[in-house]
C-alpha positions as CSV (number, residue, x, y, z in Angstrom):
1,M,13.5,-1.3,-12.4
2,G,10.0,0.2,-12.3
3,L,8.4,2.7,-14.6
4,L,5.9,5.0,-12.9
5,W,4.3,7.9,-14.9
6,G,1.5,9.9,-13.3
7,A,1.5,7.6,-10.3
8,R,1.9,8.3,-6.6
9,V,3.5,5.5,-4.6
10,F,2.7,5.0,-1.0
11,N,4.1,2.3,1.4
12,Y,1.6,0.6,3.7
13,E,2.6,-1.7,6.5
14,S,-0.1,-4.3,7.4
15,A,-0.5,-6.5,10.4
16,N,-2.1,-9.8,9.5
17,L,-5.0,-8.2,7.5
18,S,-6.8,-9.8,4.5
19,T,-6.3,-8.5,1.0
20,E,-9.7,-6.9,1.1
21,Q,-9.0,-5.2,4.4
22,I,-5.7,-3.8,3.2
23,S,-7.3,-2.4,0.0
24,H,-10.1,-0.8,2.0
25,D,-7.6,0.7,4.5
26,I,-5.4,2.1,1.7
27,A,-8.3,3.6,-0.1
28,K,-9.7,5.1,3.1
29,I,-6.3,6.7,4.1
30,L,-6.0,8.2,0.6
31,V,-9.5,9.7,0.8
32,Q,-8.8,11.1,4.3
33,Q,-5.5,12.7,3.0
34,G,-7.4,14.2,0.0
35,H,-5.5,12.2,-2.6
36,L,-8.7,10.5,-3.8
37,Q,-12.4,11.5,-3.9
38,K,-15.7,9.9,-4.9
39,G,-15.7,8.6,-8.4
40,D,-11.9,8.3,-8.7
41,V,-10.4,5.0,-10.0
42,F,-7.4,3.7,-8.1
43,V,-5.0,0.7,-8.5
44,T,-3.5,-1.2,-5.6
45,L,-0.5,-3.4,-6.0
46,L,0.1,-6.0,-3.3
47,S,2.4,-8.8,-2.3
48,V,0.4,-11.7,-1.0
49,P,0.8,-13.0,1.6
50,A,1.5,-9.5,2.9
51,Q,3.6,-10.7,5.9
52,Q,6.3,-12.1,3.6
53,D,8.8,-10.1,1.7
54,L,7.7,-11.0,-1.9
55,R,7.5,-9.2,-5.2
56,T,4.2,-7.7,-6.3
57,N,1.8,-10.6,-7.3
58,T,-1.6,-9.0,-6.9
59,V,-3.2,-6.0,-8.7
60,K,-6.6,-4.6,-7.6
61,M,-8.5,-1.8,-9.3
62,G,-11.4,0.0,-7.5
63,V,-13.6,3.0,-7.6
64,I,-14.0,5.3,-4.7
65,D,-17.6,5.3,-3.7
66,K,-18.8,4.0,-0.4
67,I,-15.4,4.8,1.3
68,A,-15.9,8.5,0.5
69,D,-19.3,8.4,2.2
70,E,-17.8,6.5,5.1
71,V,-15.0,9.1,5.5
72,A,-17.5,12.0,5.2
73,A,-19.7,10.5,7.9
74,E,-16.7,10.2,10.3
75,Q,-15.9,13.9,10.0
């Protein structure tokens, strides 16, 4: 059972990417979709290694900064 309050949950399927690449991709997608913007704090929960069906065993926290600039430059 999980308790989520004020959280949005998204599923992300990775294909042999590193934890850093997965976190970057997730943040970039959420900025592109308008869910996150520069200065926002976000938390990523991962199961490592990502290719195995394991429970969450990694928590990463980040701040949207360079990714927002990267997305803006692509548009």
